[in-house]
C-alpha positions as CSV (number, residue, x, y, z in Angstrom):
1,M,-66.8,-18.9,-29.8
2,T,-67.3,-16.0,-27.4
3,K,-63.8,-16.4,-26.0
4,R,-62.3,-16.3,-29.5
5,K,-64.2,-13.1,-30.3
6,F,-63.0,-11.5,-27.0
7,V,-59.3,-12.2,-27.9
8,S,-59.8,-10.8,-31.4
9,L,-61.4,-7.7,-30.0
10,S,-58.6,-7.2,-27.5
11,T,-55.9,-7.6,-30.2
12,M,-57.7,-5.1,-32.4
13,A,-57.9,-2.7,-29.5
14,V,-54.1,-2.8,-29.0
15,L,-53.5,-2.5,-32.7
16,A,-55.9,0.4,-32.9
17,G,-53.9,2.1,-30.1
18,V,-50.6,1.6,-31.9
19,T,-52.2,2.8,-35.1
20,G,-53.5,5.8,-33.2
21,C,-50.0,6.5,-32.0
22,Q,-48.7,6.4,-35.5
23,R,-51.4,8.8,-36.7
24,K,-50.6,11.5,-34.1
25,G,-47.7,13.0,-36.1
26,A,-45.1,12.4,-38.7
27,I,-41.4,11.8,-38.2
28,K,-39.7,15.1,-37.5
29,D,-36.2,13.8,-37.5
30,P,-35.1,11.8,-40.6
31,N,-32.6,9.9,-38.5
32,V,-35.3,8.3,-36.4
33,D,-36.7,5.1,-37.6
34,Y,-39.6,4.9,-35.1
35,Y,-40.5,5.5,-31.5
36,T,-41.0,2.8,-29.0
37,C,-41.7,2.1,-25.3
38,T,-38.7,0.9,-23.2
39,M,-41.1,-1.4,-21.3
40,H,-43.0,-2.7,-24.3
41,P,-40.6,-2.8,-27.3
42,S,-43.4,-4.3,-29.6
43,V,-45.0,-0.8,-29.7
44,H,-43.9,1.1,-32.8
45,S,-45.0,4.7,-33.5
46,Q,-44.1,7.6,-35.8
47,D,-45.2,10.2,-33.2
48,P,-42.3,11.8,-31.3
49,H,-44.7,13.0,-28.6
50,G,-46.6,9.8,-28.4
51,K,-47.2,7.6,-25.3
52,C,-47.3,3.9,-25.0
53,P,-50.9,2.5,-25.4
54,I,-50.2,-0.1,-22.8
55,C,-48.5,1.7,-19.9
56,S,-48.8,5.4,-21.0
57,M,-45.0,6.0,-20.7
58,D,-43.3,8.5,-23.1
59,L,-42.0,6.9,-26.2
60,V,-38.3,7.0,-27.0
61,P,-36.6,7.2,-30.5
62,V,-35.0,4.3,-32.3
63,M,-32.3,5.5,-34.7
64,K,-31.9,4.3,-38.2
65,K,-28.8,2.2,-38.9
66,G,-25.8,4.4,-39.7
67,A,-27.6,7.5,-38.5
68,A,-25.8,8.0,-35.2
69,A,-23.1,10.1,-36.7
70,T,-25.6,12.6,-38.1
71,A,-28.0,12.8,-35.1
72,T,-29.8,16.1,-34.8
73,P,-29.6,18.3,-31.7
74,Q,-33.1,17.0,-30.8
75,V,-31.8,13.5,-30.3
76,A,-28.6,14.6,-28.5
77,A,-30.8,16.6,-26.1
78,L,-32.1,13.3,-24.8
79,S,-28.9,13.0,-22.7
80,E,-30.5,15.5,-20.4
81,F,-33.7,14.3,-18.8
82,N,-36.2,15.6,-16.3
83,V,-37.2,14.3,-12.8
84,P,-39.6,16.8,-11.2
85,V,-38.5,18.2,-7.9
86,E,-41.5,16.7,-6.1
87,R,-40.5,13.3,-7.5
88,Q,-36.9,13.8,-6.3
89,Q,-38.1,14.6,-2.8
90,Q,-40.2,11.4,-2.8
91,I,-37.3,9.2,-3.7
92,G,-34.9,10.9,-1.3
93,V,-32.5,12.7,-3.7
94,T,-29.8,14.8,-2.1
95,Y,-27.0,16.8,-3.8
96,A,-23.3,17.5,-3.2
97,T,-21.0,20.1,-4.8
98,A,-17.9,19.1,-6.6
99,E,-15.1,20.9,-4.6
100,K,-11.4,20.9,-4.2
101,K,-10.2,19.3,-0.9
102,P,-6.8,18.3,0.6
103,L,-6.4,14.6,0.3
104,H,-5.0,12.6,3.2
105,H,-4.3,8.9,3.1
106,V,-3.5,6.5,5.9
107,I,-1.9,3.1,5.4
108,R,-1.9,0.7,8.3
109,S,0.1,-2.5,8.8
110,V,1.6,-4.7,11.4
111,G,5.3,-5.5,12.0
112,V,7.7,-7.3,14.3
113,V,10.6,-5.8,16.2
114,V,14.1,-7.2,15.5
115,P,17.6,-6.1,16.5
116,D,19.6,-3.8,14.3
117,K,22.0,-6.2,12.5
118,A,24.7,-3.5,12.4
119,K,24.5,-3.5,16.2
120,R,24.5,-7.2,16.9
121,W,27.5,-9.4,17.3
122,E,27.8,-13.2,17.3
123,F,31.0,-14.5,18.8
124,V,32.2,-17.8,17.4
125,A,35.4,-19.8,18.2
126,R,38.2,-19.0,15.8
127,V,40.7,-21.1,17.7
128,E,40.4,-24.5,19.3
129,G,40.4,-24.5,23.1
130,Y,38.3,-24.8,26.3
131,V,35.9,-22.4,28.0
132,Q,37.9,-21.3,31.0
133,K,35.5,-18.8,32.5
134,L,32.0,-17.4,31.7
135,S,31.7,-13.7,32.7
136,V,28.1,-13.7,31.5
137,T,25.9,-16.6,32.1
138,S,22.4,-16.0,30.7
139,P,20.5,-14.0,28.1
140,G,19.2,-10.6,29.2
141,E,22.3,-9.5,31.1
142,S,23.4,-6.0,30.4
143,V,27.0,-5.4,29.4
144,Q,29.1,-2.4,28.8
145,E,31.5,-1.7,26.0
146,G,34.8,-3.6,26.6
147,Q,33.3,-5.8,29.4
148,P,34.6,-9.4,29.4
149,L,32.2,-12.0,28.2
150,L,34.2,-15.3,28.5
151,T,37.8,-16.6,28.6
152,I,39.1,-19.4,26.4
153,Y,42.2,-21.5,27.2
154,S,44.1,-22.4,24.0
155,P,47.6,-23.8,23.6
156,E,47.5,-22.7,19.9
157,L,47.0,-19.1,21.1
158,L,50.1,-19.4,23.3
159,S,52.2,-20.5,20.3
160,A,50.9,-17.6,18.2
161,E,51.7,-15.0,20.9
162,R,55.1,-16.5,21.5
163,E,55.8,-16.1,17.7
164,L,54.9,-12.4,17.9
165,V,57.1,-11.8,21.0
166,N,60.0,-13.6,19.3
167,L,59.7,-11.5,16.2
168,L,59.7,-8.4,18.3
169,D,63.0,-9.5,19.9
170,V,64.4,-10.2,16.4
171,R,63.5,-6.8,15.2
172,D,65.1,-5.2,18.2
173,R,68.4,-7.1,17.6
174,A,68.5,-6.4,13.9
175,A,71.7,-4.5,13.0
176,T,70.6,-3.2,9.6
177,G,67.7,-1.3,8.3
178,E,66.9,-4.0,5.8
179,G,66.7,-6.6,8.6
180,K,64.3,-4.5,10.6
181,V,62.0,-3.9,7.5
182,A,61.9,-7.7,6.8
183,T,61.1,-8.4,10.4
184,E,58.4,-5.8,10.4
185,R,56.6,-7.5,7.5
186,S,56.6,-10.8,9.6
187,L,55.3,-8.9,12.6
188,D,52.3,-7.5,10.5
189,A,51.4,-11.1,9.5
190,A,51.6,-12.3,13.1
191,R,49.3,-9.4,14.2
192,R,46.7,-10.1,11.5
193,R,46.7,-13.8,12.6
194,L,45.9,-12.8,16.2
195,E,43.2,-10.3,15.1
196,Q,41.5,-13.2,13.2
197,W,41.3,-15.0,16.5
198,N,39.2,-12.2,18.0
199,I,42.1,-10.6,19.8
200,T,41.6,-6.8,19.8
201,P,44.2,-4.3,18.7
202,K,44.3,-3.1,22.3
203,Q,45.1,-6.6,23.5
204,I,47.8,-7.0,20.9
205,A,49.4,-3.6,21.9
206,E,49.4,-4.8,25.5
207,L,51.1,-8.0,24.5
208,E,53.8,-6.1,22.6
209,K,54.3,-3.9,25.6
210,T,54.6,-6.6,28.3
211,R,56.2,-9.3,26.0
212,K,54.4,-11.9,28.1
213,P,52.5,-14.4,25.9
214,S,49.4,-16.1,27.4
215,E,47.3,-19.2,26.6
216,F,44.1,-17.4,27.7
217,L,41.9,-15.4,25.3
218,T,39.3,-13.1,26.8
219,L,36.5,-12.0,24.5
220,N,35.1,-8.5,25.3
221,S,31.8,-6.9,24.3
222,P,32.2,-4.5,21.3
223,F,29.5,-2.2,22.6
224,K,27.0,-1.5,25.3
225,G,24.1,-3.9,25.0
226,V,22.3,-6.9,26.2
227,V,23.4,-10.6,26.1
228,E,21.1,-12.4,23.6
229,D,22.3,-16.0,24.0
230,V,25.0,-18.0,25.8
231,P,25.0,-21.5,24.3
232,V,28.3,-22.8,26.0
233,D,29.2,-23.9,29.5
234,Q,32.4,-23.5,31.5
235,G,34.9,-26.3,30.8
236,R,33.5,-27.2,27.4
237,K,35.8,-27.8,24.5
238,V,35.1,-25.6,21.6
239,M,36.2,-26.1,18.0
240,I,36.7,-23.5,15.3
241,G,33.3,-22.2,14.3
242,D,31.4,-23.1,17.5
243,H,28.9,-20.6,18.7
244,L,30.0,-18.9,21.9
245,V,27.9,-15.8,22.9
246,D,25.6,-13.2,21.2
247,V,25.4,-9.5,22.2
248,A,22.9,-7.0,20.8
249,D,22.7,-3.2,21.1
250,L,19.0,-2.4,21.4
251,S,19.3,1.4,21.5
252,V,18.1,1.3,17.9
253,V,15.8,-1.5,16.6
254,W,14.2,-2.4,13.3
255,V,10.6,-3.2,12.5
256,W,9.9,-5.3,9.5
257,A,6.4,-4.9,8.0
258,E,4.7,-5.9,4.7
259,F,2.8,-3.7,2.3
260,Y,0.8,-4.7,-0.7
261,E,2.1,-3.9,-4.2
262,D,-0.6,-1.2,-4.9
263,E,0.7,0.7,-1.8
264,L,4.4,0.6,-2.7
265,P,4.3,3.6,-5.2
266,M,3.2,5.8,-2.2
267,L,6.1,4.7,0.0
268,E,9.5,6.4,0.0
269,K,12.6,6.4,2.2
270,G,12.4,9.0,5.0
271,L,8.7,8.8,5.6
272,K,7.8,9.1,9.3
273,V,5.9,6.1,10.8
274,R,3.8,6.0,13.9
275,I,4.2,2.8,15.9
276,T,2.0,1.6,18.7
277,T,1.9,-1.6,20.7
278,K,-0.5,-3.2,23.1
279,S,2.3,-3.4,25.7
280,Y,2.1,0.4,26.1
281,P,-1.5,1.6,25.6
282,G,-1.8,5.2,24.7
283,E,1.9,5.6,23.9
284,A,3.3,6.1,20.4
285,F,6.8,5.7,19.0
286,E,8.2,7.4,15.9
287,G,10.2,5.6,13.3
288,E,11.6,6.3,9.9
289,L,11.1,4.2,6.7
290,S,14.7,3.3,5.8
291,L,14.4,0.5,3.2
292,I,11.8,-0.9,0.7
293,N,12.6,-4.4,-0.5
294,P,12.0,-4.4,-4.3
295,F,11.3,-8.2,-4.3
296,L,7.7,-9.2,-3.8
297,V,6.5,-12.2,-2.0
298,E,4.7,-13.9,-4.8
299,M,2.0,-15.7,-2.9
300,K,1.0,-12.7,-0.8
301,R,1.8,-9.9,-3.4
302,T,3.6,-8.0,-0.7
303,A,7.0,-6.4,-0.2
304,K,8.9,-6.1,3.1
305,V,9.7,-2.6,4.4
306,R,12.1,-1.8,7.2
307,I,11.5,1.0,9.8
308,D,14.3,2.2,12.1
309,I,13.3,3.3,15.6
310,A,15.3,4.9,18.4
311,N,14.8,2.7,21.5
312,S,17.0,4.2,24.2
313,D,14.7,3.2,27.0
314,L,14.5,-0.4,25.6
315,K,10.7,-0.5,25.6
316,L,10.6,-2.2,22.2
317,R,11.9,-5.7,22.5
318,P,12.9,-8.1,19.8
319,G,10.0,-10.4,18.8
320,M,7.3,-7.8,19.8
321,Y,4.4,-7.2,17.5
322,V,3.6,-3.6,16.7
323,D,1.0,-1.6,14.7
324,L,2.2,0.8,12.1
325,E,0.5,3.9,10.7
326,L,1.7,6.0,7.8
327,A,-0.2,9.3,7.2
328,M,0.5,11.0,3.9
329,N,-0.7,14.2,2.3
330,M,-1.7,13.5,-1.3
331,G,-2.2,17.1,-2.4
332,I,-5.4,18.9,-3.4
333,A,-7.9,17.6,-6.0
334,L,-11.5,18.0,-7.1
335,T,-13.7,15.6,-5.2
336,V,-17.2,14.3,-4.9
337,P,-18.7,11.8,-2.4
338,V,-18.4,8.1,-3.2
339,S,-22.2,7.9,-3.2
340,A,-22.4,10.4,-6.1
341,V,-20.6,8.0,-8.5
342,L,-22.5,5.3,-10.2
343,P,-20.2,2.6,-11.6
344,T,-21.6,1.0,-14.7
345,G,-18.7,-1.4,-15.6
346,A,-17.2,0.4,-18.6
347,R,-17.5,3.8,-17.1
348,S,-18.5,5.8,-14.0
349,L,-21.4,8.2,-14.1
350,V,-22.6,11.2,-12.1
351,F,-25.9,13.0,-12.5
352,V,-25.3,16.8,-12.8
353,D,-28.0,19.1,-11.6
354,K,-29.0,21.5,-14.4
355,G,-31.8,23.2,-12.3
356,E,-35.6,22.9,-12.2
357,G,-35.5,19.1,-12.1
358,R,-33.3,18.7,-15.1
359,L,-30.4,16.2,-14.8
360,E,-27.5,15.4,-17.1
361,P,-25.8,12.0,-16.9
362,R,-22.0,12.6,-17.3
363,A,-19.1,10.2,-17.5
364,V,-16.2,11.1,-15.2
365,Q,-12.7,9.8,-14.8
366,I,-12.1,9.1,-11.1
367,G,-8.8,8.6,-9.3
368,R,-8.3,7.0,-5.9
369,Q,-10.8,6.7,-3.2
370,F,-10.0,8.5,0.1
371,G,-12.4,7.4,2.7
372,D,-15.9,8.6,1.6
373,I,-14.7,10.7,-1.3
374,Y,-13.4,10.1,-4.8
375,E,-10.7,12.1,-6.6
376,I,-12.2,13.4,-9.9
377,K,-9.6,13.6,-12.7
378,S,-11.9,14.8,-15.5
379,G,-15.6,15.3,-16.4
380,L,-16.6,17.8,-13.7
381,Q,-16.0,21.4,-12.9
382,E,-15.6,22.8,-9.5
383,G,-18.9,24.1,-8.1
384,E,-21.1,21.8,-10.2
385,R,-23.9,20.0,-8.2
386,V,-24.3,16.3,-8.5
387,V,-26.8,13.8,-7.1
388,A,-25.3,12.3,-4.0
389,S,-28.0,9.8,-3.0
390,A,-30.8,7.7,-4.7
391,N,-28.5,7.3,-7.8
392,F,-29.9,4.0,-8.8
393,L,-33.5,5.4,-8.8
394,I,-32.3,8.3,-10.8
395,D,-30.5,5.9,-13.2
396,A,-33.8,4.0,-13.6
397,E,-35.6,7.2,-14.5
398,S,-32.9,8.1,-17.0
399,K,-33.2,4.7,-18.7
400,V,-37.0,5.1,-18.9
401,Q,-36.5,8.4,-20.7
402,G,-33.6,7.0,-22.9
403,A,-31.1,9.5,-21.6
404,V,-28.3,7.2,-20.5
405,K,-28.6,5.0,-23.6
406,D,-28.2,7.9,-26.0
407,F,-25.5,9.4,-23.8
408,G,-23.6,6.1,-24.2
409,N,-23.8,6.4,-28.0
410,E,-22.3,9.9,-27.7
411,D,-19.4,8.4,-25.7
412,E,-18.8,5.8,-28.4
413,K,-18.8,8.5,-31.1
414,K,-16.2,10.6,-29.2
415,G,-14.1,7.5,-28.4
416,I,-14.5,8.1,-24.6
417,K,-13.4,5.1,-22.5
418,E,-13.5,4.9,-18.7
419,V,-11.4,2.6,-16.7
420,T,-12.6,1.5,-13.2
421,P,-10.3,3.4,-10.8
422,P,-8.1,1.9,-8.2
423,V,-9.5,1.8,-4.7
424,M,-7.3,2.0,-1.7
425,L,-7.9,-1.5,-0.4
426,S,-5.8,-3.6,1.9
427,P,-6.6,-6.2,4.5
428,H,-4.5,-4.1,6.9
429,V,-6.0,-0.7,5.9
430,H,-8.6,0.6,8.3
431,G,-9.0,4.1,7.2
432,E,-8.5,6.7,4.5
433,Q,-9.8,10.2,4.9
434,G,-10.2,13.4,2.9
435,K,-10.5,16.5,4.9
C-alpha cells in the first residue's frame, strides 16, 4: 500500500511539473504546436521559455502540420545556436578561416619499362635456307646500324638474283624504247621480290652494279641497338616465318602504367611525369605522357597509360619496375580544413562562427579533397571562420538546441540537396597537398 502511494505521488509530481511548464506562458507563435525536450519527448509544454522538469534542458518547439512554410523569424532563428566561449574552450574547439589557396594534386602509380615498338625489329625468315653464319650470338650484344647479324644460305635466293641479273642484260640489249619499258616493269617486280626477302635497297643496288648473283643473304641491323634474342644456331635449317633474331633500340623506352577511372579526367597528353626506381636511389628521370588507352580493364576499373622516356645512357632496362609521380596544378579555390566539414550523409555541414559564442550550421557544397583541405564550391564566403575541431561535440550541442533539425527543414523548403563529394582515393595514391 505504501509503495503504491509512493508511485502515485511520483507520477503526480511529474505531471505537476509538466502542468507548471504549461502555465508559465502562452504560445507566442501560432505555428508552434507545443514545446518539448529532445531527451524526454513525453514532456509537452506551451511555454517557449520553459525547461524540462526532468533534466532542466531548454525546450524546443514542435511545429504544427503544414506550418513549416509559414514559420516566423523566431523559429528560423533556431538555426543559429549558442555555445558559450567557456564551454567551447572546455571541449577543445578551434577555428579556421575559409581562404583561397592554390591547389596541388599528386597522383602516384607504378609501371614497367618496355622497348619502344617503333624502335624494335624482329627478323623472321622470308625464304627457305640454312643459317650459314651468326655474327651475333647472344642477347645483350650491342650492334651498330648496318652491322651484320647473320647470313643465310638459300638456293631460292640465288635463282631470284639470277633472274634480276638476266633482266638487266635483256634491258641493256633491247633495241627499242618499248622493249626497254617492258623490261623495266619486270625489273621492278624482281626488285620488290628481293625486298620482301629482307634484302635492302643498298644490297640490291650493289647486285645490279656487280651483276654477280649470290646464294647468301646477310641480314643487317636497321639501327644502333641491343640484341634482344637469338633463337637460332649455325647450320640450322629455317623455313619461311621462323624466328631468327631480335634487335631493340633502347635510346627511348616506354613505361606502361595503370590509373583508376576517377583519375583519368585529370590526365592529358604532354603531362610531365617523374620516374624513380630502386635501382638508382636518389635519381629521377623525366618522361612525357604520350597515350591514354580509352578502354578500361573491367575487373580493376583502370586504364593503361604510356609514358615515353629518353634513355640514352640505357639505365632503364626492359622489364624494370618504376614508380611514377604526376604533380598537377589544379588552380585556386576557396578551401577549409577537412576537419571543419561534418558529413551527415545527405549533406555536408560546417559551423560558422557568428561571434560571442553564437554558431550557425551551414550546408556547403564541397569539391575534391587535396590532402588535409577541401575545395568549397558554395555555401561559404572568403574570410568566414568555421569550427575546425570538436565538430561532433558542437553538432551534439546544436541538436540539443534544435538548430540542425530546423536548419534541415529550411534546406528542404529551399530544395537544397548536397551530394557527397568525390575524394581523391587510389590504392597507389600516397599524397595530395594544397599549399
